C-alpha positions, -999 to +999 in steps of 0.1 A: +000+000+000+025+027+012+054+018-011+040+042-038+042+072-015+069+098-016+081+117+015+058+147+023+076+181+025+084+190+061+066+220+075+091+248+078+078+260+111+080+226+127+114+220+112+126+252+128+111+241+162+131+209+160+163+226+152+158+251+180+151+224+205+182+205+195+204+236+200+222+234+233+236+269+233+228+292+262+208+323+253+192+309+222+162+330+209+131+315+194+113+339+171+097+313+149+065+296+160+034+318+162+024+316+198+023+345+223+052+345+248+057+366+280+090+381+291+101+348+305+095+330+272+064+312+284+030+310+268+007+318+297-028+307+305-049+338+309-064+342+344-099+347+328-095+313+311-084+297+344-115+311+362-138+300+334-123+265+335-128+263+373-164+271+369-169+246+341-152+219+362-175+226+391-207+226+372-201+201+343-227+173+342-219+156+309-193+149+283-219+142+256-216+154+220-222+191+214-239+187+179-226+191+144-228+229+145-212+230+180-221+253+208-247+277+195-241+303+222-204+302+214-212+307+177-234+337+184-208+353+207-181+348+181-203+364+154-210+393+176-173+397+185-164+400+148-194+417+133-211+436+162-244+438+145-231+450+112-253+423+095-289+414+107-289+381+126-312+364+101-285+366+074-256+352+095-248+316+105-219+302+125-204+267+129-180+259+156-147+246+143-115+231+157-095+263+156-091+289+130-076+263+106-107+242+110-129+272+103-109+279+072-112+244+060-150+244+065-152+277+045-130+265+017-152+233+014-183+256+013-168+277-014-158+246-035-194+233-032-209+267-040-187+274-070-164+246-083-149+271-108-137+294-081-101+305-078-087+317-044-065+348-045-040+349-017-017+378-006+020+376-015+032+366+010+007+349+033+004+324+061+022+293+047-008+270+052-032+290+031-020+276-003-018+239+009-053+241+023-067+255-010-049+227-029-062+201-004-098+210-013-091+209-050-092+245-059-067+266-079-050+296-062-032+327-074-015+355-056-021+393-055+007+418-047+008+428-010+041+435+007+072+453-004+102+440+016+123+470+005+100+496+021+082+474+047+049+487+034+018+474+016+020+475-022-015+489-021-019+503-056-005+471-071-028+451-049-058+471-059-049+469-096-050+431-094-083+430-074-099+454-100-093+428-127-111+399-109-146+387-114-174+366-100-155+333-100-127+348-079-124+346-041-102+372-024-086+359+009-080+390+031-064+391+065-088+408+088-060+423+109-024+417+119-013+403+086+007+371+088+036+370+081+043+407+075+025+427+102+017+453+075-020+460+077-045+479+055-056+513+068-093+520+072-091+541+040-074+512+021-101+488+034-127+511+020-111+511-014-108+473-014-145+470-005-153+494-034-133+472-057-152+441-045-185+459-051-174+467-087-161+433-097-184+409-078-154+390-064-162+371-032-144+380+001-130+354+025-117+371+057-092+352+079-097+368+113-071+350+135-057+379+156-085+402+166-073+423+196-036+418+189-033+449+166-049+482+175-076+468+197-107+446+196-129+471+180-103+487+158-091+454+144-126+446+132-129+477+111-124+459+078-148+430+083-175+453+096-171+479+069-173+451+044-204+437+060-222+470+055-215+469+017-211+433+005-242+411+005-224+377+009-190+368+024-174+344+048-152+348+079-129+323+097-123+333+133-099+318+159-096+318+197-060+305+197-043+339+200-067+363+217-078+337+243-046+318+244-064+285+236-039+271+211-042+234+220-079+236+227-087+244+191-117+267+192-128+287+162-159+296+142-167+295+105-191+324+097-212+326+066-232+358+056-259+353+030-278+380+010-310+368+028-321+342+054-327+315+028-291+318+014-277+318+050-296+286+057-283+269+026-247+279+035-252+266+071-266+233+059-236+228+037-211+238+064-227+212+088-225+186+060-188+193+056-183+189+094-203+157+096-182+141+067-149+152+082-149+149+120-186+145+128-187+171+157-163+197+172-144+194+205-163+212+233-138+225+259-123+255+243-156+268+230-171+264+265-144+285+280-149+313+255-187+311+260-182+314+298-159+344+294-179+363+269-212+357+287-201+370+320-194+408+324-167+404+350-148+376+332-152+395+299-137+427+314-108+407+329-101+390+296-102+423+277-077+438+302-054+408+298-057+410+260-049+447+260-018+441+281-006+415+256-013+439+227+005+469+243+035+447+252+039+437+216+036+473+205+063+483+230+085+455+217+082+468+182+091+503+193+121+491+213+135+469+185+132+497+159+149+521+183+176+497+192+185+490+155+183+527+147+207+536+175+232+510+164+230+516+126+222+553+125+196+544+098+158+541+096+159+509+076+139+489+101+117+517+114+087+499+096+088+473+124+073+499+148+046+508+124+034+472+119+009+455+142+002+420+155+025+392+164+047+391+133+070+413+113+088+404+081+123+419+083+132+415+046+165+398+053+179+374+027+179+337+036+217+337+039+215+363+066+187+344+084+210+313+083+239+334+097+218+347+126+209+311+134+244+296+131+264+324+146+239+340+171+215+312+180+186+334+168+159+313+151+134+328+126+117+315+095+138+315+063+117+344+049+128+364+080+094+365+097+099+371+135+075+366+163+075+400+181+060+384+212+092+363+215+112+393+225+119+411+257+145+436+270+178+416+267+167+396+237+158+428+219+193+442+224+209+409+213+187+408+182+195+444+173+232+438+177+230+407+155+210+422+127+232+453+125+264+431+125+249+409+097+236+437+075+265+462+077 
């Protein structure tokens, strides 16, 4: 059976993790994998999450299935967190998913069933799993211009020119906020122009909303998806609780479909549940229950928002500190764009040879495209990274 197989390509992130773990040097720095880390390098459990889990443990009476659509209260709360009433409830449906990746998979399957001729347009660059997921469901993909590594800015006019040439069989995958891997986001004005383009062309929007609250704030990060909701009759959103609730291993997400009317929304919902049933039958319960508990309780919700804001402001402070440290050592503004970006990641624009040098000589680990996890930094690590970057690029 298996003799006909060829080795599958190794995931670059997991390969980097393995290399980091095998490195015995003191002071090594992990800027690779996309999880939030505190100043000690730990990925903490939020106190609001711990309190919610304690309540669930004390009151749980069953471990029975949650149903194909998952926890309906969780789904409604996730819809509200993303859309905040921008679309009437009768036009919106949500299906609980195993993380943001699961939500994306459900949505891609829904698109494939809705329009087998669809092509998915993905930003250049994008999260490394976007293209393989599109290929896995049997759809073609193409890229639209997005990031200029020379300037550290969005190639917006080039992006818009490509989007303006699309049509009704095209699906545009947009990062809702905190673009991965670059950290370079669309401004509200640029979002408005993208939405105008989608109105003109009839191209279908797919929003990947994995980092709400990690950029400029919970409400600010939702500007694009809510502005789009007020203008575009049908679209889909994949949301995740991995980052903003710290529920990485608990795999909680929501696939959201907005229809032009209630009938269309019901059709989309039925197909999403059909996809779930055929793939994994029903979603896991725990992570969604934790989120439901937090968002349904005023005190827990306030505590969670305070913790999330502290994480966000720490990442912003790390960005400012790194840009200032490099500027002080190099007497140049070449990396000032890091302070302007938002979210967990920045793409430094370093060649692969320099990335390898930083790993081999300085025990600094980042992806070969020079994406770094801003949350993996703290005071001393910022200074060391700045020293190493300046030494390697001057």
